[in-house]
N, C-alpha and C positions, 0 to 999 in steps of 0.2 A: 793420529788425529782421528777422532770418531766422526762419523758422518751422521747428520741429522736424520731422524727416522721419517720425517715428513718430506725429505728430499725426494724429488721425482713424483710427488703425489699426483700431479696432472697426468703423467705418463701411466701411473698406476690405475687411475680412473679410466683412461683410454683402454688399457689392457683388459681390465675387468669388463668393460662394456663390450669389447670385441670377443672376449672368450666366453661370456655368459651364454650366448646362443649356440655355442659349439658343444652342447651336450646332446647325446652321449659322445664322448671322445675315447677312441680305442687305439691301441698300438698293436699291430700284428698283421696277419693276412688271412684272407678267406679264400678257400679253394674248393672247387667242385671236383669230387673224385667219383670213381665207379667202384662199387663194392658188391661182392656176391652176398646173397641172402642166406638164411639158414634153412629154407625150404628145400627138401631133397629133390623135388621134381619141378623146380621153377624153370619155365621155358626161356626166360630172359637169361638166366645164368647158364643154362644148358647150351645156348648158342653163343655164349661169350659176351653178351651185351652188358650184363650186370645191372646194378641199380645206382642212380645218381644219389650222392650224399654231399653235404657240405661240412668242411672241417675248418675251424678257427685255430690258427697256429700263432703262438706268442712265446715270449721268453719270460721265465720266472726264475729268479735267483740264479741266473746264468745258464739255465737249462731250457731247451726247447720243449714246449708243451703243446698238445693238440686236444681239441674238444669237438665233439660232434655238435652240429648246429641244426636244430629243427628247421624245416623249410620255411615256416611262418616267421622265423626270426632273422632270416637272411637279409631282408630290406633294412631292418634296424641295425644290423652289424655293418652293412655296407655304408649306411649313413654315419655310423660311429667311426669307421675307418677313415672316411673322407674328412670328418671333423677332426680326427686325430692328426691327419696330415696338415690341415689348416692351423691347428693349435701349435704344432711343432714349428711351422713357418713363422707364426706369430711370436713364439718364444725366441726363435733365432733372430728376429728383427728387434726385439725389445732390448737385448743385451747391449749392442753397440749404441742404441739411442740413449740408454740410461748412462752409459759411460761418457757420451758426448755432453749430456746435460750436466754431469758432475764436473767435467773439465771446464765447461763454460761458467758454472757457478763458482768454482775455485778461482778461475782467472779474474772474475768480476769482484771478488772479495778484496778489500784493501788490506795490504800487508801491514802488520803492526810491528 
């Protein structure tokens, strides 16, 4: 029995309205690491302090990937990761709500 395409359209509108402000949305993690530099006589590296750097880690085609993040992009990535968590929670919430709507609509239909 096919389901109407406009089924749950109100829920779809709500989802779109809630997800639109969640841009950028990212999935992964952001970490601060300490790395040595390439300068041979760097005082920070010589005493073991090293230099702070940010790494964005994500999964692509089942493999873990890492990318260097310039310091000026860190706030944007932090916002994107937070939005990604909110979007994931929103998606988790929508599935059961859509199924409940379908069950209610099916129960309300008169049987022929």
